N, C-alpha and C positions, 0 to 999 in steps of 0.2 A: 351506580358510585353517585350517593349524593353531594350539592355542588357545596355544601355550605365544612364537610370535613377534607375538599380540593386543599386549603393553606395549612391539614395539618397531613393529611401525606406526603406532600411538594417537604415540608419540612421534611420530616424523618428519611422521606429518598434522598434530598442533603448532604443531611447527617450519618448518616451507612455510604454513599459514595466519600464523604472525605474519612472515614475510615478506613474501604477499603482500598483508597491510596494512601494514606499511611502505608497500605502494607505491602504498594511494590513495591518489587527491588528496582530500581532506578538504574544502568548502566553508565563506567562511567566515561568521558568524555573525551579516550580515546574509543573504548570499545561503539556507540556512537558512532564517533566517522569510520572507524574500520567496517562497520556493518553499512553507511552508510556508499563507501568507499566498493565493497563489493556492489552495492543491488545501480547502482553506476554502472559498473565493470559490467557487467551480465544484460542488464539492459541497455548497453551498447553494442555488445557480443549478440544477440539475441536480433537486436533493433539491419549488425550487416547480414548477417545471416537469413532473414528475410526478404531485405533486399538484393541481397544477391542471387536469393531462390526470384522473385521480379522478374528483374532483370532476365533473367536467364530463359525463364519460360515467356516477356514475354520477346524473345531476342527468338524464341523456337517456334513460336505460332508465326510470327513476319519469315522468317527462314522457310515454314513448310505450310499455313495455313492458307497466308492470303499470297 
């Protein structure tokens, strides 16, 4: 790629990006809040599950191995 063509390619990239962003169907505020709460809830659930497994395995190792 020639350096002299870099500005034209950058401008074309930005124009195409702007056109693509116009086609995006953005979520409503309520949808964004709902999806955020779902993600936070699932994250908390998975972390509690993994924390419980960690506690259980640590307790089992402490009880039977050491």
